[in-house]
DOVOFI-894732 format. One line per 5 residues: number of its first residue (from 1); for each residue z negated, y negated, x of N, C-alpha, C. Coordinates in steps of 0.05 Angstrom, whole numbers, padded with zeros to 5 digits. Each point is the difference from the previous one (the first is absolute). Layout:
N
NUM) Z,Y,X,Z,Y,X,Z,Y,X  ... .
END
This chain:
371
1) -01554,-02619,01865,-00002,00027,00002,-00019,00012,-00022  00004,00026,-00009,-00016,00013,-00019,-00025,00010,00013  -00023,00010,-00017,-00023,00009,00011,00004,00025,00014  00018,00018,-00005,00006,00024,00016,00010,-00008,00027  00016,-00023,00003,00007,-00008,00026,-00022,-00011,00017 .
6) -00016,-00015,-00012,-00024,-00009,00013,-00022,00022,00008  -00002,00021,-00015,-00015,00020,00005,00013,00017,00025  00025,00004,00000,00011,00016,00023,-00001,-00017,00026  00004,-00027,-00002,-00001,-00017,00025,-00026,-00002,00013  -00021,00001,-00019,-00029,-00004,00010,-00016,00024,00005 .
11) 00010,00025,-00015,-00016,00022,-00001,-00024,-00002,-00015  -00001,-00018,-00020,-00024,-00002,-00020,00011,00010,-00026  -00016,00015,-00014,00009,00013,-00024,00004,-00021,-00023  00017,00009,-00020,00007,-00018,-00020,-00024,-00008,-00016  -00019,00019,-00004,-00026,-00003,-00014,-00016,-00021,00013 .
16) -00003,-00002,00028,-00015,-00017,00015,00013,-00028,-00003  00027,-00001,00002,00014,-00027,-00005,-00008,-00010,-00025  00000,00015,-00021,-00007,-00012,-00027,-00029,-00008,-00001  -00017,00015,00016,-00029,-00009,00001,-00002,-00026,00015  00015,-00005,00021,-00001,-00026,00015,00010,-00023,-00019 .
21) 00020,00007,-00018,00007,-00020,-00019,-00021,-00006,-00021  -00014,00020,-00009,-00020,-00002,-00019,-00025,-00018,00011  -00003,00003,00024,-00021,-00016,00015,00007,-00027,00010  00025,-00008,-00006,00010,-00027,00007,00010,-00002,00029  00004,00023,00013,00010,-00001,00027,00030,-00002,00005 .
26) 00014,00009,-00021,00028,-00002,00000,00009,-00011,-00028  00021,-00015,00001,00010,-00013,-00026,00030,00002,00001  00012,00024,-00008,00027,00005,00000,00013,-00017,-00022  00025,-00009,00001,00013,-00009,-00024,00009,00022,-00016  00013,-00008,-00022,00008,00022,-00023,00029,-00007,-00008 .
31) 00018,00023,-00004,00023,-00004,-00010,-00003,-00004,-00031  00025,-00005,-00012,-00001,-00005,-00029,-00009,00025,-00014  00005,00025,00012,-00009,00025,-00009,-00026,00007,00005  -00015,-00016,00014,-00029,00004,00008,-00004,00016,00026  00018,00004,00016,-00004,00015,00025,-00010,-00017,00022 .
36) -00018,00007,00015,-00011,-00014,00022,00023,-00005,00024  00000,-00025,00009,00016,-00005,00022,-00013,-00014,00023  00000,00011,00025,-00015,-00008,00022,00019,-00013,00020  -00011,-00021,00015,00014,-00014,00021,-00005,00013,00027  00019,-00007,00019,-00006,00013,00027,-00025,-00005,00012 .
41) -00011,-00025,-00003,-00027,-00006,00010,-00022,00018,-00011  00006,00012,-00023,-00021,00015,-00010,-00006,00026,00017  00019,00007,00016,-00004,00024,00018,-00022,-00008,00019  00000,-00022,00012,-00022,-00008,00019,-00025,-00006,-00014  00003,-00012,-00026,-00026,-00005,-00013,-00014,00027,-00008 .
46) 00013,00022,-00008,-00011,00026,-00004,-00014,00011,00027  00012,-00006,00022,-00012,00010,00026,-00024,-00016,00005  00000,-00026,-00006,-00024,-00016,00003,-00021,00010,-00018  00004,00005,-00024,-00017,00012,-00019,-00016,00024,00009  00016,00019,00009,-00007,00025,00012,-00018,-00003,00022 .
51) 00005,-00020,00019,-00015,-00006,00023,-00028,-00009,-00010  00000,-00020,-00017,-00024,-00011,-00007,-00020,00020,-00019  00013,00016,-00014,-00013,00018,-00017,-00015,00021,00021  00015,00007,00020,-00010,00019,00018,-00024,-00011,00017  00002,-00025,00003,-00023,-00014,00013,-00025,-00002,-00016 .
56) 00002,00008,-00028,-00023,-00001,-00016,00001,-00024,-00019  00021,-00016,00002,00000,-00028,-00019,00005,00011,-00027  -00015,-00008,-00019,00004,00008,-00028,00024,-00012,-00011  00012,00013,-00019,00026,-00011,-00011,-00004,-00027,-00013  -00024,-00004,-00014,-00005,-00025,-00012,-00002,-00023,00020 .
61) -00014,00005,00025,-00001,-00020,00018,00026,-00010,00011  00018,00023,00006,00025,-00007,00011,00018,-00017,-00021  -00002,00010,-00026,00016,-00016,-00020,-00008,-00030,-00003  -00028,-00004,00004,-00008,-00029,00000,00010,-00015,00022  00003,00012,00025,00010,-00015,00021,00031,-00002,-00003 .
66) 00014,00019,-00012,00027,-00003,-00005,00006,-00025,-00017  -00017,00000,-00021,00005,-00024,-00021,-00008,-00024,00013  -00020,-00006,00017,-00009,-00023,00012,00020,-00012,00020  00010,00024,00015,00018,-00008,00023,00026,00015,-00003  00020,-00011,-00012,00025,00013,-00004,00010,00011,00025 .
71) 00008,00027,00001,00009,00013,00024,-00022,00006,00022  -00026,-00002,-00011,-00021,00008,00019,00004,00029,00009  -00007,00008,00026,-00009,-00016,00021,00022,-00012,00016  -00007,-00021,00016,00017,-00010,00022,00024,-00018,-00011  -00006,-00017,-00023,00022,-00017,-00010,-00001,-00025,00015 .
76) -00021,-00007,00015,-00002,-00025,00015,-00005,-00024,-00017  -00008,00004,-00025,-00009,-00022,-00015,-00028,-00006,00005  -00005,-00028,00010,-00027,-00007,00004,-00020,00001,-00024  00015,-00004,-00025,-00018,00000,-00024,-00018,00026,-00004  00011,00021,00012,-00015,00025,-00005,-00015,00010,00026 .
81) -00002,-00019,00019,-00014,00008,00024,-00028,00004,-00001  -00016,-00015,-00017,-00027,00003,-00006,-00005,00026,-00011  00013,00006,-00021,-00003,00025,-00014,00007,00025,00017  00022,-00002,00015,00007,00021,00019,-00022,00004,00021  -00009,-00020,00012,-00020,00002,00022,-00027,00013,-00012 .
86) -00008,-00010,-00025,-00022,00013,-00011,00002,00030,-00005  00025,00006,-00008,00005,00030,-00007,-00003,00015,00027  00015,-00008,00020,00001,00016,00027,-00030,00000,00009  -00015,-00022,00002,-00026,00003,00008,-00017,00018,-00012  00003,00002,-00027,-00013,00018,-00017,00007,00029,00007 .
91) 00024,00005,00004,00010,00028,00007,-00009,00007,00027  -00003,-00018,00019,-00008,00003,00028,-00028,00009,-00002  -00017,-00015,-00017,-00030,00008,-00002,-00004,00030,-00010  00019,00005,-00021,00001,00027,-00011,00006,00022,00022  00020,-00006,00018,00009,00019,00019,-00024,00004,00021 .
96) -00014,-00021,00006,-00022,00000,00021,-00023,00018,-00012  -00003,-00003,-00025,-00024,00014,-00015,00008,00031,00001  00026,00006,-00007,00010,00027,00002,00001,00012,00025  00006,-00017,00021,00000,00014,00025,-00030,00006,00009  -00018,-00015,-00006,-00028,00007,00004,-00010,00024,-00013 .
101) 00007,00004,-00028,-00008,00022,-00011,00016,00027,00009  00028,-00005,00007,00014,00024,00012,-00012,00008,00027  -00011,-00018,00016,-00010,00005,00026,-00027,00017,-00005  -00016,-00009,-00018,-00025,00014,-00005,00007,00030,-00013  00019,00000,-00020,00008,00027,-00010,00011,00018,00021 .
106) 00016,-00012,00021,00008,00018,00021,-00023,00011,00017  -00019,-00016,00006,-00027,00010,00014,-00011,00022,-00014  -00004,-00005,-00028,-00013,00021,-00015,00016,00026,-00002  00027,-00002,-00003,00017,00023,00000,-00001,00015,00025  00002,-00013,00023,00000,00012,00025,-00027,00016,00003 .
111) -00022,-00012,-00007,-00024,00014,00000,-00002,00025,-00017  00012,-00001,-00025,00000,00024,-00016,00021,00022,00012  00021,-00009,00010,00018,00020,00012,-00012,00013,00024  -00016,-00014,00015,-00013,00013,00024,-00021,00020,-00011  -00015,-00007,-00021,-00018,00018,-00013,00012,00024,-00007 .
116) 00021,-00001,-00018,00011,00023,-00013,00018,00015,00017  00012,-00013,00020,00017,00017,00020,-00016,00020,00013  -00027,-00005,00008,-00014,00019,00012,-00016,00019,-00018  00002,-00006,-00027,-00014,00016,-00020,00018,00021,-00015  00026,-00010,-00002,00015,00016,-00019,00032,-00001,00009 .
121) 00013,00022,00000,00028,00001,00006,00015,00009,-00025  00024,-00007,-00001,00018,00006,-00022,00004,00028,-00005  -00009,00012,-00022,00006,00028,-00007,00008,00000,-00029  00026,00005,-00007,00007,-00001,-00025,-00012,00024,-00016  -00004,-00002,-00024,-00010,00023,-00018,00013,00026,00003 .
126) 00028,-00001,-00001,00014,00023,00002,00005,00006,00029  00005,00025,00008,00003,00008,00028,00030,00003,00007  00008,-00009,00023,00029,00003,00007,00008,00029,-00001  00024,00003,-00010,00013,00026,-00003,-00007,00013,-00028  -00020,-00009,-00014,-00005,00011,-00028,00020,-00010,-00020 .
131) 00009,00013,-00020,00018,-00008,-00019,-00011,-00028,-00016  00018,-00018,00000,-00010,-00026,-00014,-00008,00006,-00029  -00019,-00015,-00008,-00010,00001,-00029,00001,-00029,-00011  00012,-00004,-00023,-00001,-00027,-00011,-00017,-00001,-00024  -00016,-00022,-00001,-00018,-00005,-00023,00003,-00029,-00009 .
136) 00000,-00002,-00027,00000,-00027,-00009,-00026,-00016,00007  00004,-00023,00013,-00022,-00013,00013,-00009,-00023,-00016  00019,-00019,-00005,-00008,-00023,-00019,00026,-00013,-00010  -00005,-00016,-00020,00022,-00016,-00014,-00011,-00027,-00002  00021,-00020,00006,-00004,-00030,-00001,00015,-00011,-00024 .
141) -00018,-00013,-00016,00008,-00013,-00024,00001,-00028,00003  00023,-00014,-00006,00003,-00031,00002,-00004,-00011,-00027  -00019,-00019,-00002,-00006,-00013,-00027,-00001,-00031,00004  -00001,-00014,-00022,-00002,-00029,00001,-00031,-00008,00000  -00017,00016,-00013,-00028,-00005,-00004,-00015,00024,00008 .
146) -00013,00000,00021,-00016,00024,00010,-00024,00006,-00019  -00013,-00020,-00008,-00023,00003,-00016,00009,00013,-00027  00020,-00009,-00013,00009,00010,-00026,00010,00030,00003  00014,00004,00020,00012,00028,00007,-00024,00019,00003  -00018,-00007,00018,-00023,00017,00007,-00016,00004,-00026 .
151) -00004,-00020,-00018,-00014,00004,-00023,00012,00019,-00019  00027,00000,-00003,00016,00015,-00018,-00002,00031,00011  00002,00005,00028,00001,00027,00011,-00029,00012,-00003  -00021,-00017,00008,-00027,00012,00000,-00011,00003,-00030  00007,-00016,-00018,-00010,00004,-00025,00014,00025,-00015 .
156) 00023,00006,00010,00014,00023,-00011,-00005,00024,00013  -00003,00000,00025,-00002,00025,00018,-00029,00005,00009  -00016,-00022,00001,-00026,00005,00013,00003,-00004,00031  00021,-00007,00011,00001,-00004,00031,-00016,-00022,00008  -00014,00004,00022,-00016,-00019,00011,00013,-00015,00025 .
161) 00002,-00027,-00001,00016,-00015,00019,-00020,-00013,00017  00009,-00005,00026,-00016,-00015,00020,00003,-00030,-00007  -00014,-00016,00015,00004,-00029,-00004,00024,-00009,00011  00004,-00027,-00001,00026,-00010,00012,00006,00002,00028  00020,00007,00011,00006,00005,00028,00027,-00016,00004 .
166) 00006,-00006,00028,00026,-00008,00006,00017,00023,00008  00017,00012,-00016,00017,00023,00007,00015,-00004,00023  00011,-00025,00002,00017,-00009,00026,00002,-00033,-00005  00006,-00013,00020,-00002,-00028,-00002,00015,-00011,-00025  -00016,-00018,-00015,00013,-00013,-00024,-00002,00019,-00024 .
171) -00011,00021,-00001,-00002,00019,-00023,-00029,00008,-00006  -00010,-00002,-00026,-00025,00008,-00006,00001,00027,-00014  -00021,00017,00003,00003,00028,-00012,-00028,00008,-00007  00001,00020,-00017,-00023,00018,-00004,00010,00030,00000  -00020,00018,00011,00009,00028,00002,-00020,00018,-00014 .
176) 00013,00021,-00011,-00016,00019,-00014,00005,00025,00017  -00024,00011,00011,00003,00025,00016,-00002,00024,-00021  00019,00020,00005,00001,00020,-00021,00002,00027,00017  -00026,00008,00006,-00003,00026,00017,00012,-00002,00025  00022,00013,00007,00012,-00001,00025,00023,-00023,00003 .
181) 00006,-00012,-00023,00019,-00020,-00001,-00010,-00026,-00012  00018,-00021,-00003,-00008,-00024,-00011,00020,-00016,-00014  -00006,-00020,-00016,00020,-00014,-00015,-00007,-00030,00007  00017,-00018,00010,-00005,-00026,00005,00016,-00017,-00017  -00012,-00021,-00011,00012,-00020,-00018,00002,-00025,00015 .
186) 00023,-00013,00005,00004,-00024,00018,00014,-00019,-00016  -00007,-00026,00005,00015,-00023,-00010,00004,-00023,00023  00019,-00015,-00006,00005,-00023,00019,-00024,-00020,00000  -00010,-00008,00023,-00021,-00019,00002,00011,-00027,00010  00014,00003,00022,00014,-00024,00013,00029,00006,00008 .
191) 00018,-00008,-00017,00028,00006,00004,00007,-00009,00028  -00007,-00023,00011,00008,-00010,00027,-00008,00021,00021  -00027,00004,-00002,-00010,00021,00020,00011,00027,00001  00004,00009,-00027,00013,00025,-00003,00027,00005,00012  00016,-00023,00001,00025,00002,00013,00003,-00001,00029 .
196) -00025,-00001,00014,00000,00001,00028,00001,00027,00015  00001,00021,-00018,00005,00026,00012,00022,00015,-00016  00012,00019,00013,00022,00015,-00012,-00010,00016,-00027  -00025,00012,00002,-00011,00013,-00021,-00005,-00019,-00024  -00013,-00022,00008,-00005,-00022,-00020,00023,-00012,-00016 .
201) 00022,-00004,00017,00026,-00009,-00013,00010,00021,-00020  00000,00024,00008,00010,00025,-00017,-00019,-00001,-00026  -00026,-00002,00005,-00018,00002,-00023,00006,-00026,-00019  00001,-00024,00011,00005,-00024,-00017,00025,00002,-00015  00022,00011,00012,00028,00000,-00015,-00004,00021,-00023 .
206) -00017,00021,00004,-00004,00020,-00020,-00015,-00012,-00023  -00024,-00012,00008,-00023,-00007,-00018,00008,-00025,-00016  00018,-00016,00011,00008,-00023,-00014,00023,00006,-00023  00013,00023,00005,00020,00009,-00020,-00014,00016,-00021  -00019,00015,00003,-00012,00016,-00020,-00025,00013,00008 .
211) -00016,00008,-00019,-00023,00020,00006,00008,00027,-00002  -00012,00016,00020,00009,00029,00000,-00013,00012,00024  00010,00024,00006,-00010,00016,00025,00017,-00008,00023  -00011,-00014,00020,00010,-00010,00023,00008,00024,00021  -00018,00019,00001,00002,00021,00019,-00019,00023,-00003 .
216) 00007,00022,00012,-00018,00024,00000,00001,00011,00029  -00023,00015,00007,-00003,00010,00027,-00004,00030,-00001  00011,00017,00020,-00005,00028,00002,-00016,00002,00027  -00021,00014,-00002,-00018,00007,00021,00015,00028,00014  00006,-00004,00026,00012,00025,00014,-00018,00011,00020 .
221) -00003,00025,00001,-00016,00013,00022,00020,00017,00014  -00007,00006,00026,00017,00016,00016,00016,-00014,00021  -00004,-00027,00003,00012,-00017,00022,00021,-00015,-00012  -00007,-00025,-00009,00022,-00017,-00011,00021,-00010,00021  -00007,-00004,00024,00018,-00011,00022,00023,00021,00001 .
226) -00007,00026,00003,00020,00019,00004,00018,00004,-00025  -00012,-00002,-00024,00013,00002,-00024,00020,-00023,-00003  -00007,-00023,00007,00015,-00023,-00003,00025,00001,00022  -00008,00008,00023,00022,00002,00020,00021,00020,-00008  -00009,00022,-00011,00018,00021,-00009,00018,-00010,-00021 .
231) -00014,-00015,-00019,00016,-00010,-00023,00022,-00020,00010  -00007,-00017,00019,00019,-00020,00010,00024,00015,00012  -00003,00022,00014,00023,00017,00012,00018,00009,-00022  -00013,00002,-00025,00017,00010,-00023,00015,-00024,-00014  -00006,-00023,00009,00014,-00025,-00010,-00018,-00014,-00021 .
236) -00024,00007,-00002,-00020,-00013,-00020,-00010,-00027,00015  00004,-00023,-00017,-00005,-00027,00013,-00028,-00008,-00002  -00021,00016,00012,-00027,-00005,00001,-00005,-00026,00017  -00016,-00015,-00007,-00012,-00025,00015,-00029,00009,00008  -00006,-00002,00027,-00024,00009,00010,00002,00025,00012 .
241) -00023,00013,00008,-00026,-00006,-00011,-00013,-00021,00018  -00020,-00012,-00015,-00017,-00020,00014,-00028,00004,-00009  -00018,-00014,00015,-00031,00004,-00007,-00011,-00024,-00016  -00017,00007,-00020,-00015,-00020,-00015,-00029,00008,-00006  -00014,-00017,-00014,-00028,00009,-00008,-00002,-00003,-00030 .
246) -00013,00018,-00012,-00005,-00002,-00029,-00028,-00008,-00004  -00006,-00023,-00012,-00027,-00010,-00007,-00015,00019,-00023  -00027,00004,00005,-00016,00017,-00017,-00017,-00019,-00015  -00013,00011,-00022,-00018,-00016,-00016,-00024,-00011,00016  -00011,00016,00019,-00024,-00005,00014,00008,-00022,00024 .
251) 00024,-00008,00004,00008,-00018,00018,00010,00013,00028  00000,00027,00001,00009,00015,00023,00034,00005,-00005  00010,00011,00018,00030,00004,00000,00006,00028,00011  00023,00010,-00011,00012,00025,00008,00026,-00005,00013  00006,00005,00026,00025,-00001,00012,00021,00019,-00010 .
256) 00023,-00008,-00004,00021,00019,-00008,00028,-00009,00010  00016,00022,00000,00028,-00008,00008,00016,00000,-00026  00024,-00015,00001,00017,-00003,-00024,00028,-00003,00005  00017,00008,-00017,00028,-00004,00002,00013,-00001,-00028  00024,-00013,-00002,00011,-00002,-00025,00031,-00001,00002 .
261) 00014,00005,-00022,00030,-00002,00001,00007,-00027,-00017  -00009,-00004,-00025,00003,-00022,-00014,-00021,-00002,-00021  -00005,-00024,-00013,-00025,-00003,-00015,00003,00016,-00027  00024,00009,-00008,-00001,00015,-00027,00001,00027,00006  -00007,00011,00024,-00004,00028,00007,-00028,00001,00013 .
266) -00017,00022,-00006,-00028,00003,00012,00000,-00004,00031  -00020,-00014,00007,-00009,-00003,00030,-00013,00025,00010  00001,00004,00024,-00016,00023,00014,-00024,-00013,00013  -00022,00013,-00003,-00026,-00007,00014,-00013,00024,00013  -00010,-00004,00022,-00018,00021,00012,-00024,-00011,00010 .
271) -00022,00007,-00010,-00027,-00009,00005,-00010,00013,00027  -00018,-00015,00012,-00013,00011,00026,-00025,00017,-00007  -00008,-00002,-00025,-00024,00017,-00009,00003,00002,-00030  -00010,00021,-00011,00002,00003,-00028,-00022,-00016,-00015  00005,-00008,-00024,-00021,-00013,-00017,00005,00005,-00031 .
276) -00021,00002,-00013,-00001,00002,-00030,-00022,-00018,-00009  00004,-00006,-00026,-00018,-00016,-00014,-00012,00014,-00027  -00025,-00007,-00007,-00009,00015,-00022,00011,-00015,-00026  00015,00014,-00014,00012,-00011,-00025,00007,00021,-00021  -00004,-00005,-00025,00008,00021,-00019,00031,00000,-00004 .
281) 00013,-00020,00009,00030,-00004,-00003,00014,00012,00023  00024,00008,-00001,00017,00008,00022,00029,-00011,-00005  00013,-00005,00022,00028,-00008,00000,00017,00023,-00003  00017,00002,-00022,00013,00023,-00008,00032,00000,00009  00013,-00024,-00005,00028,-00001,00005,00012,-00027,-00003 .
286) 00024,-00001,00007,00016,-00025,-00004,00029,00006,-00010  00011,-00016,-00019,00025,00003,-00012,00018,-00020,00015  00025,00011,00005,00022,-00017,00013,00022,00003,-00017  00013,-00024,-00010,00027,00004,-00015,00022,-00012,00014  00022,00014,-00004,00025,-00007,00017,00024,00005,-00020 .
291) 00022,-00014,00007,00022,00000,-00018,00013,00028,00006  -00004,00011,00023,00013,00027,00005,-00022,00017,00016  -00018,00013,-00016,-00024,00016,00010,00010,00024,00019  00022,00011,-00006,00012,00021,00016,00004,-00012,00031  00011,-00021,00000,00003,-00013,00029,-00025,-00005,00013 .
296) -00019,-00011,-00015,-00027,-00006,00011,-00013,00029,00009  00006,00021,-00014,-00014,00024,00007,00010,00007,00030  00025,-00004,00005,00012,00007,00028,-00013,-00019,00022  -00004,-00027,-00009,-00014,-00018,00019,-00029,00007,00005  -00014,00009,-00022,-00029,00007,00006,-00005,00025,00015 .
301) 00020,00019,-00005,-00003,00026,00015,00006,-00005,00031  00023,-00019,00004,00003,-00005,00029,-00022,-00016,00012  -00011,-00018,-00015,-00021,-00020,00013,-00026,00014,00004  -00010,00018,-00020,-00027,00010,00001,00000,00031,00003  00023,00013,00006,00001,00028,00005,-00012,00016,-00024 .
306) 00009,-00009,-00023,-00011,00012,-00025,00018,00023,-00009  -00013,00020,-00014,00019,00023,-00013,00016,-00010,-00022  00015,00016,-00011,00015,-00004,-00025,-00021,-00005,-00022  00001,-00023,-00014,-00019,-00005,-00020,00005,00015,-00027  -00022,00001,-00014,00000,00012,-00028,00015,-00018,-00019 .
311) 00017,00011,-00016,00013,-00016,-00020,-00017,-00003,-00024  -00007,-00024,-00009,-00018,-00004,-00023,00015,-00014,-00024  00029,00004,00000,00016,-00016,-00022,00024,-00007,00011  00016,-00013,-00018,00027,-00008,00008,-00002,-00020,00022  00012,00007,00022,-00001,-00020,00024,-00029,-00010,00007 .
316) -00020,00018,-00004,-00027,-00006,00007,-00011,00024,00017  -00016,-00010,00023,-00009,00019,00021,-00029,-00007,00006  -00012,00022,00011,-00029,-00004,00006,-00007,00017,00025  -00014,-00011,00019,-00011,00012,00025,-00028,00002,-00002  -00012,00022,00002,-00030,00005,00002,-00006,-00005,00032 .
321) -00016,-00018,00006,-00007,-00004,00028,-00026,00014,00006  -00010,00001,00024,-00026,00011,00007,-00022,-00014,-00018  00004,-00026,-00005,-00017,-00013,-00018,00020,-00020,-00017  -00002,00004,-00026,00016,-00017,-00017,00028,00007,-00003  00015,-00016,-00012,00028,00007,-00006,00018,-00024,00001 .
326) 00025,00003,00003,00021,-00020,-00003,00021,00009,-00022  00005,-00019,-00019,00020,00007,-00020,00023,-00019,00002  00025,00009,00000,00024,-00015,00001,00013,00002,-00030  00003,-00023,-00011,00006,-00001,-00029,00025,-00018,-00001  00017,00004,-00020,00024,-00016,-00008,-00008,-00027,-00006 .
331) 00014,-00021,00009,-00008,-00027,-00008,00011,-00006,-00028  -00018,-00010,-00018,00008,-00005,-00026,00001,-00030,-00006  -00021,-00014,00010,-00001,-00027,-00002,-00018,-00013,00019  00004,-00024,00008,-00017,-00012,00023,00013,00008,00026  -00011,-00011,00021,00010,00002,00027,-00006,00029,00011 .
336) 00018,00010,00019,-00003,00023,00012,-00026,-00002,00019  -00011,00023,00011,-00022,00000,00016,-00024,00013,-00011  -00023,-00004,00012,-00025,00011,-00011,-00005,-00012,-00029  -00007,00016,-00019,-00001,-00007,-00029,-00027,00005,-00011  -00017,00020,00011,-00026,00004,-00013,-00017,00016,00021 .
341) -00026,-00003,-00003,-00018,00018,00015,-00020,00014,-00018  -00006,00024,00004,-00017,00017,-00018,-00026,00006,00016  -00024,-00009,-00011,-00025,00008,00008,-00012,00016,-00022  -00024,00017,00007,-00011,00018,-00019,-00029,00003,00007  -00016,00007,-00023,-00029,00010,00003,00000,00027,-00010 .
346) -00023,00010,-00005,-00003,00030,-00006,00012,00004,-00028  00006,-00019,-00017,00009,00004,-00027,00028,-00012,-00007  00006,-00022,00013,00023,-00015,-00008,00016,-00008,00023  00027,-00006,-00007,00018,-00012,00021,00007,-00029,-00011  00002,-00019,00018,00007,-00027,-00005,00025,-00007,00015 .
351) 00020,-00006,-00014,00027,-00008,00011,00002,-00029,-00002  00000,-00014,00025,00003,-00028,00001,00025,-00008,00007  00015,-00013,-00017,00028,-00010,00003,00003,-00027,-00009  00025,-00010,00006,00006,-00027,-00006,00027,-00005,-00013  00002,-00017,-00021,00025,-00007,-00012,00003,-00030,00001 .
356) 00027,-00008,00001,00003,-00029,00004,-00009,-00016,-00027  -00002,00014,-00021,-00009,-00015,-00026,-00029,-00002,-00003  -00016,00019,00010,-00029,00003,-00008,-00017,-00001,00027  00012,00003,00023,-00016,-00001,00026,-00011,00029,00001  -00026,00001,00010,-00015,00028,00003,-00004,00013,-00024 .
361) 00007,00026,-00003,-00009,00017,-00022,-00013,00024,00013  -00021,00008,-00016,-00012,00024,00010,-00003,00022,-00023  00015,00023,00005,00001,00022,-00021,-00019,00018,00007  -00019,00009,-00021,-00021,00019,00006,00007,00027,-00016  -00003,00022,00015,00005,00024,-00013,-00020,00023,00011 .
366) -00008,00019,-00017,-00016,00022,00007,00012,00017,00023  -00014,00009,00018,00011,00018,00022,00015,00023,-00012  00023,00005,00010,00016,00020,-00012,00018,-00007,-00021  -00003,-00024,-00013,00016,-00010,-00021,00026,-00007,00011  00023,00010,-00013,00026,-00010,00010,00006,-00026,-00008 .
371) 00009,-00017,00020,00007,-00029,-00008,00028,-00002,-00008 .
END
């Protein structure tokens, strides 16, 4: 069978199957023309790989056992019994340690929940029944080297970034707070750990293929739950809303609600309390490129209840939000989706974009200068 057949039968993406081959977990044969060919037993092999990776086994560990014990696990060969026993005993110790840590974490969290439940109830920033307002809240940039990307952005724009944080399991990040919004720069830290969550798998597939803008978020006031419920009735395929917590530089958190349609359209976010940061920079706008911007205009208006956008050129459109803007531009080169983010200080604008040839590029212009 071909790689597309194996992907369909196992539910594992083609990119992940190639990753397993790169790590020595799969060894397909090849046709004379170079196409991969998989055997029927590879279906079960992929399911075993998924099981062990989800248990926290590193790809390198699993590949070593596959090499030592052909058909591992469960091939019944006494020659690999010692290695297999040592492996499972090691994993059992890891599980017991994790269980102890999780039990301690559960006790701590229950204590914090009891404290905050008596001190604070959920009150969104916007009041129910008021017209919804959309503000550009943050932009997420996927890079291969966080330190290099942060150095390039900070040296050009003067943006101040936090120390390294774990944006989500398996990803390392630094954040620049920009007044009421922020810019986060994220890279893969642990590919196996990253693939244990839905968001992590989506980020891994994006970041392994290219550097660029992975996502953007719009802060909504006026009641996100009602907004999303009404949009779903109109046929908009929102997922959510659900609750999360945003980490702050001082170690505290802001609870928020969130909902999304797909990763190449802005997420919605509603914070439980307002927050701003002291910064000379502000988050100004995000550019989205599409093969058919006019069709995207219809989708955006339906999803976000936006007015008719301003025309800024041939098949190019712009919305002014309550804070920041969204531009829809025709796709000229590179993939469709988020193409650039603009930040500004009192004198200059900085447009941070990506090209397949050069990676990150930052264009600097005086405020009011036409790009």
